[in-house]
C-alpha positions in Angstrom: 0.0 0.0 0.0 1.3 3.4 -1.0 1.3 6.4 1.4 -0.8 8.3 -1.1 -3.4 5.7 -1.2 -3.8 5.7 2.6 -3.9 9.5 2.7 -6.4 9.7 -0.1 -8.8 7.3 1.8 -8.4 9.4 5.0 -9.1 12.6 3.0 -12.2 11.0 1.6 -13.3 10.2 5.2 -12.6 13.7 6.4 -14.8 15.1 3.6 -17.7 12.7 3.8 -19.6 14.9 6.2 -19.1 18.0 4.1 -17.3 19.6 7.1 -13.5 19.9 7.1 -11.9 21.5 10.2 -8.5 22.3 11.6 -8.5 19.2 13.7 -8.8 17.0 10.7 -6.3 19.1 8.8 -3.8 18.7 11.6 -4.4 15.0 12.0 -3.9 14.5 8.2 -0.6 16.4 8.4 0.5 14.2 11.4 -0.4 11.0 9.6 1.4 12.2 6.5 4.6 12.9 8.4 4.3 9.5 10.1 4.1 7.7 6.8 6.9 9.8 5.3 5.1 12.4 3.3 6.0 16.1 3.3 3.5 18.6 4.5 3.3 20.2 1.0 2.3 16.9 -0.6 -0.3 16.3 2.0 -1.7 19.8 1.6 -1.8 19.4 -2.2 -3.7 16.1 -1.9 -6.2 17.8 0.5 -6.8 20.5 -2.1 -7.3 18.1 -4.9 -10.5 16.1 -5.4 -8.9 13.1 -7.0 -9.4 9.8 -5.2 -6.6 7.2 -5.3 -7.9 3.7 -4.9 -6.7 1.9 -1.7 -4.8 -1.3 -2.4 -5.7 -3.6 0.4 -2.5 -4.7 2.3 -1.9 -8.4 2.6 -0.2 -7.9 6.0 -2.7 -7.9 8.9 -0.7 -5.3 10.8 -0.9 -2.9 7.9 -4.7 -3.5 7.6 -5.1 -2.8 11.3 -3.1 0.4 10.9 -5.4 1.6 8.1 -8.6 1.0 10.2 -7.0 2.7 13.2 -6.1 5.8 11.3 -9.6 5.9 10.0 -11.2 5.4 13.4 -9.1 8.1 15.1 -9.7 10.5 12.2 -13.4 10.0 12.7 -13.1 10.9 16.3 -10.7 13.8 16.0 -13.3 16.6 15.6 -15.5 15.1 18.4 -18.4 14.6 15.9 -19.1 11.1 14.7 -21.8 10.8 12.1 -23.5 8.1 10.1 -21.7 8.9 6.9 -18.3 8.4 8.6 -19.5 5.1 10.1 -20.7 3.9 6.8 -17.4 4.7 5.0 -15.4 3.0 7.8 -17.6 0.0 7.4 -17.0 0.0 3.7 -13.2 0.1 4.1 -13.2 -2.1 7.1 -15.1 -4.8 5.2 -12.5 -4.5 2.3 -9.7 -4.8 4.9 -11.2 -8.1 6.1 -12.8 -7.0 9.4 -16.3 -8.2 10.4 -19.2 -5.8 10.7 -19.4 -6.7 14.4 -15.8 -5.9 15.0 -16.0 -2.6 13.2 -19.2 -1.7 15.2 -17.3 -2.5 18.4 -14.4 -0.2 17.3 -16.8 2.5 16.5 -18.5 2.1 19.9 -15.1 2.5 21.6 -14.6 5.8 19.7 -18.1 7.0 20.5 -17.7 6.2 24.2 -14.4 8.2 24.2 -15.5 11.1 22.0 -14.2 13.7 24.4 -11.4 11.6 25.9 -8.3 9.7 24.9 -9.1 6.2 23.8 -7.4 3.6 26.1 -5.1 1.2 24.3 -6.6 -1.6 26.4 -10.2 -0.8 25.0 -8.9 -1.2 21.4 -7.0 -4.4 22.3 -10.1 -5.9 24.0 -12.0 -5.5 20.7 -9.2 -7.3 18.8 -9.0 -10.1 21.4 -12.7 -10.6 21.2 -12.5 -11.4 17.5 -9.2 -13.3 17.3 -9.4 -17.0 16.4 
């Protein structure tokens, strides 16, 4: 999976509710830096409307990273809406996660809308669905 693909999916999520704020902008810049992208490239991608299809990683850790980035982006502006949930379900299914697992992740985000999400809460969701 290329960095641009991940960032494009996150930008799509940030725009799904037709409201893009400074919290989402800052989060996207931080993700871009984390995945090795320069701020100028990230800003350019945000300004563009072109969507880059996400290649689904074969590696489970990378798939988990994608869904985590999406979940935390959804939470960053403290407003979680149905459009964001639907898009996370769309990508989560493509990434190989069950609808129930995605629902549980979303519930953790909603429960902690105004607080930091505890690592243990996220790990408990993963443990629940491990074989």
